[in-house]
Each structure stands twice: as C-alpha cells, then as structure tokens.
C-alpha positions in Angstrom: 135.1 107.5 36.7 132.6 110.0 37.9 129.3 108.4 38.6 127.4 110.8 36.6 129.4 109.2 33.8 128.5 105.8 33.8 125.8 104.4 31.7 123.0 102.9 33.8 122.1 99.5 32.2 118.2 98.7 31.8 118.2 96.8 34.8 119.3 99.5 36.9 118.0 100.5 40.5 115.7 102.9 39.9 114.9 103.8 43.8 117.6 103.8 46.3 117.2 103.8 50.4 119.6 104.9 52.4 119.0 103.0 56.0 120.5 103.5 59.3 120.6 104.7 62.9 119.5 108.5 63.8 122.6 111.2 63.2 125.1 108.8 61.3 124.4 110.8 58.2 121.7 109.3 55.6 120.9 113.1 55.0 124.1 114.3 54.0 124.9 111.2 52.0 121.2 110.5 49.6 121.7 114.5 49.3 125.3 113.7 47.3 123.7 110.6 45.9 121.0 112.4 44.3 122.9 115.5 43.0 125.5 112.9 42.1 123.2 111.3 39.7 120.4 113.4 39.4 117.4 111.8 40.8 114.5 112.6 43.1 115.2 113.5 46.7 112.7 112.0 49.2 113.0 112.9 53.3 112.8 112.0 55.9 110.4 114.2 57.9 112.0 114.7 60.9 111.1 118.3 61.7 107.7 116.9 61.9 108.4 114.3 64.3 107.1 114.6 67.9 108.7 111.9 69.7 112.2 113.2 68.5 113.3 116.0 71.1 112.3 113.1 73.7 114.7 110.7 72.0 117.6 113.0 72.5 116.8 113.3 76.0 116.5 109.5 76.6 117.2 107.4 73.8 115.6 104.3 75.3 112.6 105.3 76.1 111.8 107.1 72.9 113.0 105.3 70.2 110.2 103.4 69.1 107.6 106.2 68.7 110.0 107.7 66.8 110.8 105.1 64.4 107.1 104.4 64.4 106.7 108.1 63.6 109.4 107.5 60.5 107.7 104.5 59.8 104.4 106.3 58.7 105.7 108.9 57.3 107.3 107.2 55.0 104.3 104.7 54.1 102.5 108.1 53.7 105.1 109.3 51.1 105.4 106.6 49.0 101.4 105.9 48.4 101.3 109.4 48.0 103.6 108.6 44.8 101.7 107.2 42.1 102.7 103.1 41.3 103.7 103.8 38.0 106.3 107.4 38.5 107.7 105.4 41.4 110.2 103.5 39.6 110.3 106.3 36.1 112.8 108.1 37.9 115.3 107.6 39.9 114.8 108.3 43.8 116.8 108.3 46.8 115.2 108.5 50.1 117.3 108.8 53.7 
C-alpha cells in the first residue's frame, strides 16, 4: 500500500521530527516523507550555522556549539509558526 493512499485517523500525528547525528541523511528522509505525505517541510538552517565548518575540522571541540545553534534556530522556527497553525497541517522536520 502506498503511504499517500492511507486514510489518516483523526488522531494522526501532525508534526514528525527526524532526529539523528549530523550527516546521516535526516534532510533526505524528511524531503521524501514530506513528498509522500504532501506535508510542509521545515528544514534545519545548516548554512547559517557558524560552528559547522569548525565541527567538520574538529568535532570534539565544536560539537556542543554547533548543536546549540541548531537547537536555538529550531526554537525560533517553531516560535514563528503560529500556535494555531502548528498542527493544522502535517509538518516534517529534519
């Protein structure tokens, strides 16, 4: 059965978050799920992370700042979504 043919129950999830370490394919999976479910896609702002280059050079010393940037960026994204809109459509995030 194709995912798009499934009937969504009334209590179906409206927000799906893909989690995992940097570089494992979260964005690719999120894009495929969003396409399959006709969902809104909320992507990580990796190109704006000033710690990412340092993380790839020396992961140990830059891991926490890189992840903290992603955490605060995601909090800003969610804050920008109106509370009433947060669950009005299905959203997939990486």
